[in-house]
C-alpha positions, -999 to 999 in steps of 0.1 A, spaced: 159 38 -160 182 51 -132 220 48 -135 219 19 -110 191 -7 -108 166 -4 -81 162 -41 -75 184 -68 -61 181 -105 -64 165 -121 -33 187 -152 -37 222 -137 -42 218 -100 -38 231 -92 -73 215 -64 -94 182 -75 -108 174 -60 -142 144 -63 -165 147 -75 -201 138 -50 -229 102 -62 -229 98 -60 -191 88 -97 -191 116 -111 -169 140 -100 -142 175 -115 -140 208 -111 -122 244 -118 -133 243 -151 -113 215 -164 -136 186 -162 -112 155 -153 -133 119 -143 -125 94 -143 -153 64 -120 -152 30 -136 -148 6 -129 -178 -9 -101 -158 25 -83 -155 35 -88 -119 66 -107 -107 66 -133 -79 99 -131 -60 86 -153 -32 97 -185 -47 105 -214 -25 95 -207 11 68 -182 4 53 -164 34 35 -173 66 12 -143 64 -23 -144 48 -25 -126 16 -57 -107 5 -80 -130 -14 -94 -124 -48 -128 -115 -32 -112 -90 -9 -93 -74 -37 -124 -72 -58 -143 -55 -30 -114 -30 -26 -112 -23 -63 -150 -16 -65 -149 6 -33 -119 27 -45 -133 30 -80 -163 47 -66 -141 75 -53 -148 71 -16 -111 75 -5 -101 99 -33 -100 129 -9 -75 112 13 -55 99 -17 -53 134 -31 -41 148 2 -14 121 4 -2 129 -31 -1 166 -22 19 160 10 44 137 -7 50 160 -37 55 189 -14 81 170 7 99 153 -22 91 173 -54 120 158 -73 116 122 -62 130 98 -88 119 65 -73 89 56 -51 83 24 -31 48 14 -20 52 -12 7 19 -29 10 7 -15 -23 -25 -35 -28 -40 -26 -61 -17 4 -66 -45 29 -61 -25 52 -38 7 48 -56 -10 59 -88 -22 90 -71 12 99 -57 29 94 -90 7 119 -109 26 150 -97 60 131 -100 64 126 -137 92 103 -146 95 87 -112 102 50 -112 80 29 -89 80 -4 -70 48 -19 -57 53 -46 -30 25 -68 -17 20 -105 -7 -13 -108 -27 -9 -118 -63 -46 -108 -68 -38 -73 -57 -7 -70 -78 -25 -82 -109 -45 -50 -106 -15 -28 -98 5 -41 -128 -24 -34 -152 -31 1 -137 5 12 -136 24 -1 -166 62 0 -161 59 -3 -124 78 -32 -107 48 -50 -92 64 -76 -69 50 -103 -47 70 -100 -16 68 -101 22 75 -67 37 88 -83 69 117 -97 50 148 -79 37 133 -59 8 146 -67 -27 159 -32 -32 194 -19 -30 205 5 -2 195 41 -5 177 34 -38 143 52 -33 133 88 -24 98 80 -11 83 50 8 46 48 10 29 28 38 -9 30 36 -29 7 59 0 -18 57 26 -34 80 57 -14 87 93 -25 87 112 6 99 148 -8 96 142 -19 60 124 14 51 154 33 64 178 11 46 163 15 11 156 53 15 182 77 2 195 101 28 168 126 35 142 104 19 105 106 28 83 80 45 45 86 42 23 66 66 -15 66 65 -35 50 93 -72 50 101 -85 70 131 -108 55 158 -139 72 143 -132 58 108 -163 39 96 -178 42 131 -214 42 118 -210 7 105 -180 -8 123 -198 -23 154 -229 -36 135 -207 -53 109 -184 -68 136 -154 -51 120 -121 -50 139 -116 -20 162 -90 8 157 -68 16 186 -67 52 199 -35 73 197 -23 53 168 -3 81 153 17 85 185 25 48 184 35 50 148 59 78 155 74 60 185 80 28 163 99 49 138 123 64 164 152 65 161 159 67 123 131 90 113 121 126 121 85 137 120 79 164 94 42 168 92 10 152 106 -25 160 94 -59 145 98 -82 139 69 -119 135 79 -150 137 58 -183 120 53 -192 95 26 -227 86 13 -226 48 10 -251 26 -7 -255 -10 6 -231 -23 -20 -205 3 -9 -209 -7 28 -205 -44 19 -173 -36 0 -160 -15 28 -164 -44 52 -152 -72 28 -121 -54 15 -102 -54 49 -90 -80 74 -125 -81 90 -136 -101 60 -118 -131 74 -140 -132 105 -174 -122 93 -205 -144 88 -223 -136 56 -257 -138 72 -248 -114 100 -235 -89 74 -267 -92 54 -287 -84 85 -266 -53 92 -270 -41 57 -307 -45 58 -310 -24 89 -291 6 74 -306 35 56 -299 38 19 -277 57 15 -260 59 49 -237 87 60 -204 72 71 -173 89 85 -139 85 67 -111 96 90 -73 91 85 -40 103 99 -14 111 74 22 114 87 53 124 68 87 114 82 122 121 69 150 95 71 178 108 94 
């Protein structure tokens, strides 16, 4: 454990510490949050959030797709960039962590680093808590004030997730690293139109950089593009694991899958950006 606790109570702002068994979090004022049986903590008591969390079906599709290794090249590049920029990172926050897949990859070359995984989906955090024992897997809304103390983490990860630049800057230690991953317009282009998936805006990396200024300085930008060989089940998972799943008609997706070759060659394309907190 670090000399100071990472977490603060979302009710009173006091230090939030785990019990010896990592089964509850409590503050000096007596506010307590018990772990679910799967190991995550729900800090969104009371008002909850107005945003839609990923469903159990979306999380299952993502779990199956990632387990097949289709995004592993990107995850490995992300881990390389983060460890190069912050080789002695002691604490990592993944804001929008999902199942913890990318956080797990980033932690491999950072032995001993403490980690916090934030997401609004309890279904995703069930997976993250199981995959990353000892990680603080917290149900939380990234648009709110984050339940971490000021300057408490060395790295913030933001992979396909909403960004809250002021809060990211607040919780990062001076000189800390923010790693942002976004899809490029050609990502999944072979299946996107046929499956009625949501489009990807051009020049997204420029807009990301602009949204983080002032407060962050760009250190490195790289593109990671490769082809994937996807079977019909993989294509289905790729469609159903993201926000497009909320708008799709199952029959239309079945028709799209039936018209594709087996396997189909599909483009994976991402922009990885590393920023330093000013």
